[in-house]
Each structure stands twice: as C-alpha cells, then as structure tokens.
TORKOL-4160 file (C-alpha; in steps of 0.2 Angstrom, whole numbers, padded with zeros to 4 digits, m for minus):
458
<pt num="1" X="0000" Y="0000" Z="m0001"/>
<pt num="2" X="0007" Y="0016" Z="m0002"/>
<pt num="3" X="0011" Y="0028" Z="0009"/>
<pt num="4" X="m0001" Y="0041" Z="0003"/>
<pt num="5" X="m0016" Y="0029" Z="0003"/>
<pt num="6" X="m0011" Y="0023" Z="0023"/>
<pt num="7" X="m0013" Y="0041" Z="0027"/>
<pt num="8" X="m0029" Y="0041" Z="0019"/>
<pt num="9" X="m0034" Y="0024" Z="0027"/>
<pt num="10" X="m0028" Y="0032" Z="0044"/>
<pt num="11" X="m0037" Y="0047" Z="0044"/>
<pt num="12" X="m0053" Y="0042" Z="0038"/>
<pt num="13" X="m0052" Y="0028" Z="0052"/>
<pt num="14" X="m0048" Y="0041" Z="0065"/>
<pt num="15" X="m0060" Y="0057" Z="0059"/>
<pt num="16" X="m0076" Y="0052" Z="0066"/>
<pt num="17" X="m0069" Y="0053" Z="0085"/>
<pt num="18" X="m0058" Y="0069" Z="0080"/>
<pt num="19" X="m0067" Y="0085" Z="0085"/>
<pt num="20" X="m0056" Y="0095" Z="0072"/>
<pt num="21" X="m0052" Y="0094" Z="0052"/>
<pt num="22" X="m0039" Y="0081" Z="0047"/>
<pt num="23" X="m0033" Y="0088" Z="0028"/>
<pt num="24" X="m0025" Y="0078" Z="0016"/>
<pt num="25" X="m0017" Y="0086" Z="0000"/>
<pt num="26" X="m0031" Y="0084" Z="m0010"/>
<pt num="27" X="m0043" Y="0092" Z="0002"/>
<pt num="28" X="m0051" Y="0110" Z="m0002"/>
<pt num="29" X="m0045" Y="0118" Z="0013"/>
<pt num="30" X="m0028" Y="0111" Z="0012"/>
<pt num="31" X="m0016" Y="0124" Z="0003"/>
<pt num="32" X="m0024" Y="0138" Z="0015"/>
<pt num="33" X="m0021" Y="0128" Z="0031"/>
<pt num="34" X="m0003" Y="0122" Z="0026"/>
<pt num="35" X="0004" Y="0139" Z="0023"/>
<pt num="36" X="0012" Y="0149" Z="0038"/>
<pt num="37" X="0016" Y="0168" Z="0040"/>
<pt num="38" X="0032" Y="0168" Z="0031"/>
<pt num="39" X="0029" Y="0165" Z="0012"/>
<pt num="40" X="0046" Y="0160" Z="0009"/>
<pt num="41" X="0042" Y="0143" Z="0017"/>
<pt num="42" X="0032" Y="0132" Z="0005"/>
<pt num="43" X="0032" Y="0114" Z="0013"/>
<pt num="44" X="0018" Y="0103" Z="0009"/>
<pt num="45" X="0013" Y="0090" Z="0025"/>
<pt num="46" X="0006" Y="0072" Z="0022"/>
<pt num="47" X="m0007" Y="0076" Z="0034"/>
<pt num="48" X="m0013" Y="0092" Z="0041"/>
<pt num="49" X="m0022" Y="0089" Z="0061"/>
<pt num="50" X="m0031" Y="0104" Z="0065"/>
<pt num="51" X="m0036" Y="0101" Z="0084"/>
<pt num="52" X="m0050" Y="0108" Z="0093"/>
<pt num="53" X="m0046" Y="0100" Z="0110"/>
<pt num="54" X="m0032" Y="0094" Z="0119"/>
<pt num="55" X="m0041" Y="0078" Z="0115"/>
<pt num="56" X="m0038" Y="0080" Z="0094"/>
<pt num="57" X="m0019" Y="0083" Z="0100"/>
<pt num="58" X="m0017" Y="0068" Z="0109"/>
<pt num="59" X="m0024" Y="0057" Z="0094"/>
<pt num="60" X="m0014" Y="0068" Z="0081"/>
<pt num="61" X="0002" Y="0063" Z="0091"/>
<pt num="62" X="m0004" Y="0042" Z="0092"/>
<pt num="63" X="m0008" Y="0045" Z="0072"/>
<pt num="64" X="0009" Y="0052" Z="0067"/>
<pt num="65" X="0018" Y="0037" Z="0079"/>
<pt num="66" X="0007" Y="0026" Z="0069"/>
<pt num="67" X="0010" Y="0032" Z="0052"/>
<pt num="68" X="0029" Y="0033" Z="0056"/>
<pt num="69" X="0029" Y="0051" Z="0052"/>
<pt num="70" X="0038" Y="0066" Z="0060"/>
<pt num="71" X="0026" Y="0080" Z="0068"/>
<pt num="72" X="0027" Y="0098" Z="0067"/>
<pt num="73" X="0018" Y="0108" Z="0078"/>
<pt num="74" X="0010" Y="0125" Z="0074"/>
<pt num="75" X="0003" Y="0139" Z="0085"/>
<pt num="76" X="0004" Y="0155" Z="0079"/>
<pt num="77" X="0015" Y="0149" Z="0063"/>
<pt num="78" X="0029" Y="0164" Z="0064"/>
<pt num="79" X="0043" Y="0155" Z="0066"/>
<pt num="80" X="0053" Y="0161" Z="0053"/>
<pt num="81" X="0061" Y="0147" Z="0049"/>
<pt num="82" X="0047" Y="0138" Z="0046"/>
<pt num="83" X="0047" Y="0125" Z="0059"/>
<pt num="84" X="0029" Y="0124" Z="0062"/>
<pt num="85" X="0028" Y="0114" Z="0046"/>
<pt num="86" X="0034" Y="0099" Z="0037"/>
<pt num="87" X="0036" Y="0090" Z="0021"/>
<pt num="88" X="0029" Y="0073" Z="0020"/>
<pt num="89" X="0026" Y="0073" Z="0038"/>
<pt num="90" X="0011" Y="0077" Z="0051"/>
<pt num="91" X="0008" Y="0097" Z="0055"/>
<pt num="92" X="m0002" Y="0099" Z="0071"/>
<pt num="93" X="m0011" Y="0115" Z="0071"/>
<pt num="94" X="m0018" Y="0121" Z="0084"/>
<pt num="95" X="m0024" Y="0138" Z="0077"/>
<pt num="96" X="m0042" Y="0132" Z="0080"/>
<pt num="97" X="m0038" Y="0130" Z="0099"/>
<pt num="98" X="m0044" Y="0148" Z="0105"/>
<pt num="99" X="m0051" Y="0145" Z="0122"/>
<pt num="100" X="m0045" Y="0160" Z="0136"/>
<pt num="101" X="m0050" Y="0161" Z="0155"/>
<pt num="102" X="m0047" Y="0175" Z="0166"/>
<pt num="103" X="m0047" Y="0175" Z="0184"/>
<pt num="104" X="m0045" Y="0195" Z="0186"/>
<pt num="105" X="m0045" Y="0193" Z="0205"/>
<pt num="106" X="m0030" Y="0182" Z="0206"/>
<pt num="107" X="m0022" Y="0190" Z="0191"/>
<pt num="108" X="m0021" Y="0174" Z="0180"/>
<pt num="109" X="m0025" Y="0168" Z="0164"/>
<pt num="110" X="m0026" Y="0151" Z="0156"/>
<pt num="111" X="m0026" Y="0149" Z="0137"/>
<pt num="112" X="m0026" Y="0135" Z="0123"/>
<pt num="113" X="m0010" Y="0134" Z="0112"/>
<pt num="114" X="m0018" Y="0141" Z="0097"/>
<pt num="115" X="m0020" Y="0159" Z="0106"/>
<pt num="116" X="m0013" Y="0174" Z="0099"/>
<pt num="117" X="m0006" Y="0189" Z="0111"/>
<pt num="118" X="m0018" Y="0200" Z="0103"/>
<pt num="119" X="m0030" Y="0189" Z="0107"/>
<pt num="120" X="m0024" Y="0187" Z="0125"/>
<pt num="121" X="m0024" Y="0207" Z="0127"/>
<pt num="122" X="m0042" Y="0208" Z="0121"/>
<pt num="123" X="m0046" Y="0198" Z="0135"/>
<pt num="124" X="m0035" Y="0203" Z="0147"/>
<pt num="125" X="m0036" Y="0222" Z="0144"/>
<pt num="126" X="m0053" Y="0223" Z="0148"/>
<pt num="127" X="m0049" Y="0221" Z="0166"/>
<pt num="128" X="m0031" Y="0231" Z="0164"/>
<pt num="129" X="m0021" Y="0217" Z="0168"/>
<pt num="130" X="m0008" Y="0209" Z="0155"/>
<pt num="131" X="0006" Y="0200" Z="0153"/>
<pt num="132" X="0022" Y="0203" Z="0144"/>
<pt num="133" X="0021" Y="0197" Z="0125"/>
<pt num="134" X="0029" Y="0198" Z="0110"/>
<pt num="135" X="0028" Y="0217" Z="0099"/>
<pt num="136" X="0017" Y="0208" Z="0085"/>
<pt num="137" X="0000" Y="0204" Z="0091"/>
<pt num="138" X="m0004" Y="0191" Z="0077"/>
<pt num="139" X="0012" Y="0180" Z="0085"/>
<pt num="140" X="0007" Y="0165" Z="0094"/>
<pt num="141" X="0008" Y="0165" Z="0112"/>
<pt num="142" X="0015" Y="0148" Z="0114"/>
<pt num="143" X="0030" Y="0147" Z="0103"/>
<pt num="144" X="0036" Y="0165" Z="0110"/>
<pt num="145" X="0034" Y="0161" Z="0126"/>
<pt num="146" X="0043" Y="0142" Z="0128"/>
<pt num="147" X="0059" Y="0150" Z="0117"/>
<pt num="148" X="0060" Y="0166" Z="0130"/>
<pt num="149" X="0045" Y="0180" Z="0126"/>
<pt num="150" X="0054" Y="0198" Z="0123"/>
<pt num="151" X="0040" Y="0212" Z="0123"/>
<pt num="152" X="0037" Y="0229" Z="0129"/>
<pt num="153" X="0035" Y="0224" Z="0146"/>
<pt num="154" X="0050" Y="0214" Z="0150"/>
<pt num="155" X="0060" Y="0228" Z="0161"/>
<pt num="156" X="0046" Y="0228" Z="0173"/>
<pt num="157" X="0038" Y="0211" Z="0173"/>
<pt num="158" X="0053" Y="0199" Z="0165"/>
<pt num="159" X="0052" Y="0187" Z="0150"/>
<pt num="160" X="0034" Y="0179" Z="0145"/>
<pt num="161" X="0042" Y="0162" Z="0152"/>
<pt num="162" X="0048" Y="0171" Z="0168"/>
<pt num="163" X="0027" Y="0175" Z="0170"/>
<pt num="164" X="0023" Y="0156" Z="0165"/>
<pt num="165" X="0016" Y="0148" Z="0180"/>
<pt num="166" X="0010" Y="0130" Z="0172"/>
<pt num="167" X="0010" Y="0122" Z="0156"/>
<pt num="168" X="m0001" Y="0106" Z="0150"/>
<pt num="169" X="0008" Y="0096" Z="0136"/>
<pt num="170" X="0003" Y="0082" Z="0127"/>
<pt num="171" X="0021" Y="0071" Z="0127"/>
<pt num="172" X="0028" Y="0059" Z="0114"/>
<pt num="173" X="0021" Y="0045" Z="0122"/>
<pt num="174" X="0003" Y="0052" Z="0120"/>
<pt num="175" X="0002" Y="0057" Z="0139"/>
<pt num="176" X="m0008" Y="0073" Z="0145"/>
<pt num="177" X="0005" Y="0082" Z="0158"/>
<pt num="178" X="0004" Y="0098" Z="0167"/>
<pt num="179" X="0020" Y="0106" Z="0172"/>
<pt num="180" X="0023" Y="0119" Z="0186"/>
<pt num="181" X="0033" Y="0123" Z="0200"/>
<pt num="182" X="0024" Y="0108" Z="0209"/>
<pt num="183" X="0022" Y="0096" Z="0196"/>
<pt num="184" X="0034" Y="0087" Z="0186"/>
<pt num="185" X="0047" Y="0104" Z="0191"/>
<pt num="186" X="0062" Y="0097" Z="0178"/>
<pt num="187" X="0049" Y="0098" Z="0165"/>
<pt num="188" X="0042" Y="0115" Z="0169"/>
<pt num="189" X="0060" Y="0121" Z="0172"/>
<pt num="190" X="0065" Y="0113" Z="0152"/>
<pt num="191" X="0050" Y="0120" Z="0145"/>
<pt num="192" X="0054" Y="0140" Z="0150"/>
<pt num="193" X="0066" Y="0143" Z="0136"/>
<pt num="194" X="0067" Y="0125" Z="0128"/>
<pt num="195" X="0054" Y="0129" Z="0116"/>
<pt num="196" X="0044" Y="0114" Z="0107"/>
<pt num="197" X="0056" Y="0099" Z="0112"/>
<pt num="198" X="0047" Y="0092" Z="0126"/>
<pt num="199" X="0028" Y="0091" Z="0120"/>
<pt num="200" X="0014" Y="0102" Z="0111"/>
<pt num="201" X="0008" Y="0115" Z="0124"/>
<pt num="202" X="m0011" Y="0115" Z="0122"/>
<pt num="203" X="m0012" Y="0125" Z="0139"/>
<pt num="204" X="m0003" Y="0139" Z="0146"/>
<pt num="205" X="m0007" Y="0148" Z="0164"/>
<pt num="206" X="0001" Y="0166" Z="0165"/>
<pt num="207" X="0003" Y="0177" Z="0180"/>
<pt num="208" X="m0006" Y="0194" Z="0176"/>
<pt num="209" X="m0001" Y="0211" Z="0181"/>
<pt num="210" X="m0010" Y="0229" Z="0182"/>
<pt num="211" X="m0006" Y="0236" Z="0166"/>
<pt num="212" X="m0015" Y="0252" Z="0158"/>
<pt num="213" X="m0027" Y="0251" Z="0148"/>
<pt num="214" X="m0018" Y="0266" Z="0143"/>
<pt num="215" X="0003" Y="0267" Z="0142"/>
<pt num="216" X="0013" Y="0278" Z="0135"/>
<pt num="217" X="0022" Y="0272" Z="0119"/>
<pt num="218" X="0024" Y="0273" Z="0099"/>
<pt num="219" X="0037" Y="0276" Z="0087"/>
<pt num="220" X="0049" Y="0292" Z="0085"/>
<pt num="221" X="0058" Y="0292" Z="0067"/>
<pt num="222" X="0073" Y="0302" Z="0060"/>
<pt num="223" X="0081" Y="0305" Z="0044"/>
<pt num="224" X="0094" Y="0291" Z="0041"/>
<pt num="225" X="0106" Y="0304" Z="0039"/>
<pt num="226" X="0106" Y="0303" Z="0057"/>
<pt num="227" X="0105" Y="0285" Z="0061"/>
<pt num="228" X="0124" Y="0286" Z="0068"/>
<pt num="229" X="0119" Y="0301" Z="0080"/>
<pt num="230" X="0102" Y="0292" Z="0085"/>
<pt num="231" X="0111" Y="0275" Z="0088"/>
<pt num="232" X="0123" Y="0285" Z="0101"/>
<pt num="233" X="0108" Y="0293" Z="0108"/>
<pt num="234" X="0101" Y="0276" Z="0109"/>
<pt num="235" X="0117" Y="0268" Z="0118"/>
<pt num="236" X="0119" Y="0282" Z="0130"/>
<pt num="237" X="0099" Y="0281" Z="0135"/>
<pt num="238" X="0097" Y="0264" Z="0136"/>
<pt num="239" X="0110" Y="0265" Z="0151"/>
<pt num="240" X="0100" Y="0270" Z="0163"/>
<pt num="241" X="0082" Y="0266" Z="0159"/>
<pt num="242" X="0068" Y="0262" Z="0173"/>
<pt num="243" X="0059" Y="0242" Z="0173"/>
<pt num="244" X="0043" Y="0252" Z="0167"/>
<pt num="245" X="0053" Y="0260" Z="0151"/>
<pt num="246" X="0057" Y="0249" Z="0136"/>
<pt num="247" X="0066" Y="0256" Z="0120"/>
<pt num="248" X="0071" Y="0247" Z="0105"/>
<pt num="249" X="0082" Y="0255" Z="0090"/>
<pt num="250" X="0080" Y="0252" Z="0072"/>
<pt num="251" X="0087" Y="0256" Z="0055"/>
<pt num="252" X="0072" Y="0254" Z="0042"/>
<pt num="253" X="0060" Y="0260" Z="0030"/>
<pt num="254" X="0047" Y="0273" Z="0031"/>
<pt num="255" X="0029" Y="0267" Z="0037"/>
<pt num="256" X="0020" Y="0277" Z="0023"/>
<pt num="257" X="0025" Y="0264" Z="0011"/>
<pt num="258" X="0037" Y="0277" Z="0001"/>
<pt num="259" X="0051" Y="0266" Z="0005"/>
<pt num="260" X="0063" Y="0280" Z="0012"/>
<pt num="261" X="0076" Y="0275" Z="0023"/>
<pt num="262" X="0074" Y="0280" Z="0039"/>
<pt num="263" X="0082" Y="0278" Z="0059"/>
<pt num="264" X="0069" Y="0274" Z="0072"/>
<pt num="265" X="0066" Y="0273" Z="0090"/>
<pt num="266" X="0052" Y="0263" Z="0097"/>
<pt num="267" X="0047" Y="0264" Z="0114"/>
<pt num="268" X="0034" Y="0261" Z="0131"/>
<pt num="269" X="0032" Y="0267" Z="0146"/>
<pt num="270" X="0019" Y="0256" Z="0157"/>
<pt num="271" X="0022" Y="0265" Z="0174"/>
<pt num="272" X="0014" Y="0282" Z="0181"/>
<pt num="273" X="0008" Y="0295" Z="0167"/>
<pt num="274" X="0019" Y="0308" Z="0176"/>
<pt num="275" X="0034" Y="0296" Z="0175"/>
<pt num="276" X="0031" Y="0291" Z="0159"/>
<pt num="277" X="0030" Y="0311" Z="0151"/>
<pt num="278" X="0046" Y="0313" Z="0161"/>
<pt num="279" X="0055" Y="0298" Z="0154"/>
<pt num="280" X="0050" Y="0302" Z="0136"/>
<pt num="281" X="0056" Y="0322" Z="0136"/>
<pt num="282" X="0072" Y="0315" Z="0132"/>
<pt num="283" X="0067" Y="0306" Z="0117"/>
<pt num="284" X="0057" Y="0320" Z="0110"/>
<pt num="285" X="0068" Y="0333" Z="0112"/>
<pt num="286" X="0082" Y="0325" Z="0104"/>
<pt num="287" X="0086" Y="0329" Z="0084"/>
<pt num="288" X="0073" Y="0335" Z="0073"/>
<pt num="289" X="0062" Y="0320" Z="0070"/>
<pt num="290" X="0051" Y="0317" Z="0054"/>
<pt num="291" X="0038" Y="0310" Z="0065"/>
<pt num="292" X="0036" Y="0309" Z="0083"/>
<pt num="293" X="0019" Y="0298" Z="0085"/>
<pt num="294" X="0025" Y="0293" Z="0103"/>
<pt num="295" X="0009" Y="0297" Z="0116"/>
<pt num="296" X="m0003" Y="0289" Z="0128"/>
<pt num="297" X="m0011" Y="0274" Z="0118"/>
<pt num="298" X="m0020" Y="0258" Z="0124"/>
<pt num="299" X="m0008" Y="0244" Z="0126"/>
<pt num="300" X="m0017" Y="0233" Z="0117"/>
<pt num="301" X="m0015" Y="0246" Z="0102"/>
<pt num="302" X="0003" Y="0247" Z="0105"/>
<pt num="303" X="0005" Y="0229" Z="0106"/>
<pt num="304" X="m0002" Y="0229" Z="0087"/>
<pt num="305" X="0007" Y="0243" Z="0081"/>
<pt num="306" X="0019" Y="0236" Z="0071"/>
<pt num="307" X="0007" Y="0222" Z="0063"/>
<pt num="308" X="0007" Y="0231" Z="0048"/>
<pt num="309" X="0027" Y="0230" Z="0044"/>
<pt num="310" X="0024" Y="0211" Z="0045"/>
<pt num="311" X="0014" Y="0205" Z="0034"/>
<pt num="312" X="0007" Y="0188" Z="0031"/>
<pt num="313" X="0014" Y="0179" Z="0017"/>
<pt num="314" X="0028" Y="0191" Z="0014"/>
<pt num="315" X="0045" Y="0182" Z="0011"/>
<pt num="316" X="0056" Y="0183" Z="0028"/>
<pt num="317" X="0074" Y="0178" Z="0032"/>
<pt num="318" X="0081" Y="0184" Z="0049"/>
<pt num="319" X="0098" Y="0181" Z="0057"/>
<pt num="320" X="0099" Y="0187" Z="0074"/>
<pt num="321" X="0114" Y="0185" Z="0089"/>
<pt num="322" X="0116" Y="0195" Z="0105"/>
<pt num="323" X="0130" Y="0211" Z="0106"/>
<pt num="324" X="0144" Y="0212" Z="0118"/>
<pt num="325" X="0141" Y="0229" Z="0118"/>
<pt num="326" X="0133" Y="0242" Z="0106"/>
<pt num="327" X="0153" Y="0249" Z="0102"/>
<pt num="328" X="0155" Y="0263" Z="0090"/>
<pt num="329" X="0162" Y="0251" Z="0079"/>
<pt num="330" X="0145" Y="0241" Z="0078"/>
<pt num="331" X="0135" Y="0257" Z="0077"/>
<pt num="332" X="0145" Y="0260" Z="0060"/>
<pt num="333" X="0145" Y="0242" Z="0054"/>
<pt num="334" X="0125" Y="0244" Z="0055"/>
<pt num="335" X="0123" Y="0260" Z="0047"/>
<pt num="336" X="0136" Y="0254" Z="0032"/>
<pt num="337" X="0127" Y="0238" Z="0029"/>
<pt num="338" X="0110" Y="0246" Z="0029"/>
<pt num="339" X="0115" Y="0258" Z="0015"/>
<pt num="340" X="0115" Y="0241" Z="0004"/>
<pt num="341" X="0100" Y="0234" Z="0009"/>
<pt num="342" X="0092" Y="0229" Z="m0006"/>
<pt num="343" X="0072" Y="0229" Z="0001"/>
<pt num="344" X="0060" Y="0242" Z="0005"/>
<pt num="345" X="0055" Y="0230" Z="0018"/>
<pt num="346" X="0072" Y="0225" Z="0026"/>
<pt num="347" X="0078" Y="0233" Z="0043"/>
<pt num="348" X="0091" Y="0229" Z="0055"/>
<pt num="349" X="0084" Y="0229" Z="0074"/>
<pt num="350" X="0090" Y="0232" Z="0092"/>
<pt num="351" X="0081" Y="0226" Z="0105"/>
<pt num="352" X="0085" Y="0232" Z="0123"/>
<pt num="353" X="0086" Y="0219" Z="0137"/>
<pt num="354" X="0086" Y="0227" Z="0155"/>
<pt num="355" X="0076" Y="0227" Z="0172"/>
<pt num="356" X="0067" Y="0210" Z="0178"/>
<pt num="357" X="0072" Y="0200" Z="0164"/>
<pt num="358" X="0090" Y="0202" Z="0169"/>
<pt num="359" X="0085" Y="0200" Z="0188"/>
<pt num="360" X="0084" Y="0179" Z="0185"/>
<pt num="361" X="0097" Y="0167" Z="0188"/>
<pt num="362" X="0102" Y="0160" Z="0171"/>
<pt num="363" X="0100" Y="0143" Z="0179"/>
<pt num="364" X="0083" Y="0146" Z="0186"/>
<pt num="365" X="0076" Y="0143" Z="0168"/>
<pt num="366" X="0083" Y="0134" Z="0153"/>
<pt num="367" X="0082" Y="0152" Z="0145"/>
<pt num="368" X="0101" Y="0156" Z="0151"/>
<pt num="369" X="0102" Y="0175" Z="0144"/>
<pt num="370" X="0100" Y="0187" Z="0158"/>
<pt num="371" X="0111" Y="0199" Z="0156"/>
<pt num="372" X="0106" Y="0218" Z="0152"/>
<pt num="373" X="0113" Y="0223" Z="0132"/>
<pt num="374" X="0106" Y="0221" Z="0116"/>
<pt num="375" X="0098" Y="0209" Z="0104"/>
<pt num="376" X="0104" Y="0211" Z="0085"/>
<pt num="377" X="0093" Y="0206" Z="0072"/>
<pt num="378" X="0094" Y="0205" Z="0052"/>
<pt num="379" X="0076" Y="0207" Z="0046"/>
<pt num="380" X="0076" Y="0204" Z="0025"/>
<pt num="381" X="0058" Y="0204" Z="0020"/>
<pt num="382" X="0052" Y="0206" Z="0003"/>
<pt num="383" X="0037" Y="0202" Z="m0008"/>
<pt num="384" X="0044" Y="0198" Z="m0026"/>
<pt num="385" X="0051" Y="0180" Z="m0028"/>
<pt num="386" X="0065" Y="0187" Z="m0040"/>
<pt num="387" X="0071" Y="0198" Z="m0024"/>
<pt num="388" X="0074" Y="0181" Z="m0013"/>
<pt num="389" X="0093" Y="0179" Z="m0017"/>
<pt num="390" X="0100" Y="0195" Z="m0016"/>
<pt num="391" X="0090" Y="0197" Z="m0002"/>
<pt num="392" X="0096" Y="0182" Z="0008"/>
<pt num="393" X="0113" Y="0188" Z="0003"/>
<pt num="394" X="0112" Y="0206" Z="0012"/>
<pt num="395" X="0106" Y="0196" Z="0025"/>
<pt num="396" X="0120" Y="0185" Z="0028"/>
<pt num="397" X="0133" Y="0197" Z="0023"/>
<pt num="398" X="0127" Y="0210" Z="0036"/>
<pt num="399" X="0127" Y="0196" Z="0051"/>
<pt num="400" X="0145" Y="0191" Z="0044"/>
<pt num="401" X="0152" Y="0208" Z="0045"/>
<pt num="402" X="0143" Y="0211" Z="0062"/>
<pt num="403" X="0152" Y="0195" Z="0070"/>
<pt num="404" X="0167" Y="0204" Z="0079"/>
<pt num="405" X="0153" Y="0211" Z="0089"/>
<pt num="406" X="0144" Y="0196" Z="0095"/>
<pt num="407" X="0142" Y="0190" Z="0111"/>
<pt num="408" X="0141" Y="0171" Z="0114"/>
<pt num="409" X="0122" Y="0169" Z="0116"/>
<pt num="410" X="0109" Y="0167" Z="0104"/>
<pt num="411" X="0091" Y="0168" Z="0105"/>
<pt num="412" X="0083" Y="0154" Z="0102"/>
<pt num="413" X="0067" Y="0159" Z="0095"/>
<pt num="414" X="0077" Y="0168" Z="0079"/>
<pt num="415" X="0087" Y="0154" Z="0076"/>
<pt num="416" X="0087" Y="0150" Z="0058"/>
<pt num="417" X="0091" Y="0134" Z="0048"/>
<pt num="418" X="0108" Y="0136" Z="0040"/>
<pt num="419" X="0119" Y="0139" Z="0053"/>
<pt num="420" X="0136" Y="0131" Z="0055"/>
<pt num="421" X="0141" Y="0120" Z="0070"/>
<pt num="422" X="0127" Y="0119" Z="0083"/>
<pt num="423" X="0118" Y="0134" Z="0086"/>
<pt num="424" X="0106" Y="0126" Z="0098"/>
<pt num="425" X="0120" Y="0121" Z="0110"/>
<pt num="426" X="0127" Y="0139" Z="0107"/>
<pt num="427" X="0110" Y="0145" Z="0111"/>
<pt num="428" X="0108" Y="0136" Z="0130"/>
<pt num="429" X="0125" Y="0138" Z="0135"/>
<pt num="430" X="0128" Y="0130" Z="0152"/>
<pt num="431" X="0108" Y="0124" Z="0153"/>
<pt num="432" X="0112" Y="0112" Z="0138"/>
<pt num="433" X="0117" Y="0097" Z="0147"/>
<pt num="434" X="0102" Y="0097" Z="0158"/>
<pt num="435" X="0089" Y="0100" Z="0144"/>
<pt num="436" X="0099" Y="0084" Z="0135"/>
<pt num="437" X="0095" Y="0074" Z="0150"/>
<pt num="438" X="0075" Y="0080" Z="0150"/>
<pt num="439" X="0073" Y="0079" Z="0135"/>
<pt num="440" X="0080" Y="0060" Z="0135"/>
<pt num="441" X="0068" Y="0058" Z="0149"/>
<pt num="442" X="0051" Y="0064" Z="0140"/>
<pt num="443" X="0057" Y="0063" Z="0122"/>
<pt num="444" X="0070" Y="0049" Z="0122"/>
<pt num="445" X="0067" Y="0045" Z="0101"/>
<pt num="446" X="0068" Y="0063" Z="0099"/>
<pt num="447" X="0049" Y="0062" Z="0091"/>
<pt num="448" X="0047" Y="0081" Z="0093"/>
<pt num="449" X="0062" Y="0086" Z="0081"/>
<pt num="450" X="0056" Y="0098" Z="0070"/>
<pt num="451" X="0060" Y="0113" Z="0081"/>
<pt num="452" X="0077" Y="0121" Z="0088"/>
<pt num="453" X="0080" Y="0102" Z="0093"/>
<pt num="454" X="0090" Y="0096" Z="0108"/>
<pt num="455" X="0095" Y="0082" Z="0104"/>
<pt num="456" X="0092" Y="0068" Z="0119"/>
<pt num="457" X="0108" Y="0063" Z="0130"/>
<pt num="458" X="0112" Y="0046" Z="0126"/>
C-alpha cells in the first residue's frame, strides 16, 4: 500500500472521533492550512491535523506514531525558519484552539495553544491586566513564550516565560502532563526556554499584572542621515532606563510605504503617567524627527502597532545574535550595511533587554540569557520571489560583518536553519546538558525534532 493510501486510510478511520479537521493534499482547505506566516516557507505535509481540543492533539500524536511520520507543531505559525510545518510529515495545527479563561481576582489567565497575543490582550485588557507578550499581536503565545518572550513589559515584569505558572503538554508518548513548580518540576524548568522539544503545549497559565489600559509609547522616526547619531543616543539612553521603560532602535524604512530609509526609536512606558512623561522627554527633545507618534495609547494598540510591518505571506529571512556591546564600530557597521539593503521592507533591529528580565538566575529556567544588553536582528523581508537571492545574501553578509561584535549567546526563537556548528547548544550554553537529560526522559526518541532541536542525551 502506498504512503498516500496509508495516510488516507488512517485519517478516515480516525475522523469520526476527531473534533477538528484532518486535511490531506487533495482536500479543499489544505492549501490555505499549510501556509505559515513566512511566505518563503513552502512545505507540504502529508496530513494536517487541525485540532480543537487536547484530546485531538493526543489523537494526532498517536496517529503520527502509527504512520511512522515526523510531527511539526503550529501555534501562531510565525516561526521564521518554518518549523511549524514539514514536508511529508504531520502538521499538528493548534490554530483552532482559542479558549481563554481569566481570573481577574487572582490575576491569572489560562489560554490554549492556538491563542495569539492580540487575542490574549483583548481579554486581559478588559480588566486592565497584561503579561509580557511579543511586539507583533498576530504571534502565537506558545512559541514565543516557550522560547523566551521578549516584549514591551519585560523590564518591569520579565520575559513571557518568567510569567508562566503552568503548562499542559501532550508528550511524545501521548500523555497529557501538567508541568509547574510543584508538578513535573524538571519539565517545567525545561519548557521555560526549551521551546517545543518536550511536547505540544495545549494550555498555558500566566500571572497577570496591572497594565493600562493606557500606556505611553509609539515610534519616533529620524532621517537616515542621523542614524549614527541616533544610535549613539540610544546607547547612552538605554544605560539608565527604569524598569517601566522599554526602548528599541531600528534602521528601517518609512511607515508610509514610500521605501525611504529612516532611523527609528520605538518605545513603551508602562508606569505612572507623570513618570512616563518625564521618561519620554529626552526622546522627544533629541534631534528633529520626521515623525513623533509617542503618546498615550491603549496597551493593546501598542502591541499591534507593528503588525503592518510584518504582513502574512511576505518572504522573510532573519539572522540574530546578542551583542557584547553597542560599540562605535558596531554602530558604524550597522549603518554601512543598512545602506546596502536591497529591499524596502528590510531592517536592522536592536532589542534592548534590562530590568526584571535580567534579575533572574541563568540556571533558574532553561533560558540562560540574563545580562543587560542588546539583541541584534537582521530582518530581510520582501514580496517578489525574484529578489530572494539578493535579500538572503544581504542578510548573511550583514550578519557576517557584525560578527566581531557578537556575544556568545543566541536567542533561540530567532535561530534559522542554515547555521554552521551547533547553534542550539550555543543558544543554551551552560543549560544545554540538563536540557538534553530532560529531553531523554520525556522524548528519548526525539519525536519532537521539527524545532530548535535539543538532542536527547544518550
């Protein structure tokens, strides 16, 4: 019997007990369902299991084993390297799992694995509560959280994973396990940074914090001719930020779609209005910006402010590394490299990390990067497939030019698939061996390997 017939027969046999959809390549919804956020990714799973419940996920894992195939797990589908899908395997798609339960008195929220940050914020902000999320609202909560979770609130409330109180997983052997500080504590340590290596996250529970609903934030855009001066200002100003204040910098393109090169600061202050006004004064008084859109706005709006810059279907290729320091030479190199950017959607981004996110023991969670500093991201994005090779070449050349300024650490959520050596081991550093041991306990056969893969210790 052919492999196609095996998949068809198995899916047909399972269909009656499956609440969601089982899609094969000939099915009408298959083409839409197989697509992920990054248009550069063009994979064709043998089967897409669009789950509606934890029971569906258990069934999908069991079926994948039965067929002898490899699973890929899709939450929001934003992973740029395309690990949410797979050629010839089974995509376990959680995008229909949208349940959210909030306990405003206890300041906690439980959400299913297909929820996005925009959807979570819509619920929590009705109670003026929030948790550190990403900076693009269409990103899935599960992938971002389990790999780290940089966001506007991390200076005050830590990374997304620092706010995780429990996670329910479907493990490689089809079991449903709840991991927390009291239950499966080794597994709970591992999933806070270890990504999708240990199972399918079907339910995540977070601590919430009083936020908004109005915060102060937005972009300030400067002429590209002031890029070096602005980055020097950014470096000096980020040396003494309060926990409530987050500030990123980018060499990018004008938000009006003109494609004009610009230098931008993007910021958020989640503290008292008077403190926010005082904190924003130096940013507003620096230079002669082309646009100053910093002001009071709903936190949910701030969290979706950059969505239009990352449209679904655009072609993306990213490379990233932490910086040892933002030196004068690093700033000059960034400016020179951006001047050669071949796409009006490309950018070089600096994400500043400080405050509560850095006051955690590197061994307390699997995520080891707890030093104040900067994450550097080369973001090549374009729409015409004819531009693919030159856009990828620019990203690689820029990354290579910046290497002299890199620190040892890597942010695992940004790892791509064409790295030399063992970038996953490099990303976890001193925590990697313990992660391998826990991987060997919960997934000794490396069933969940379509991810930033941690090899089980033999």
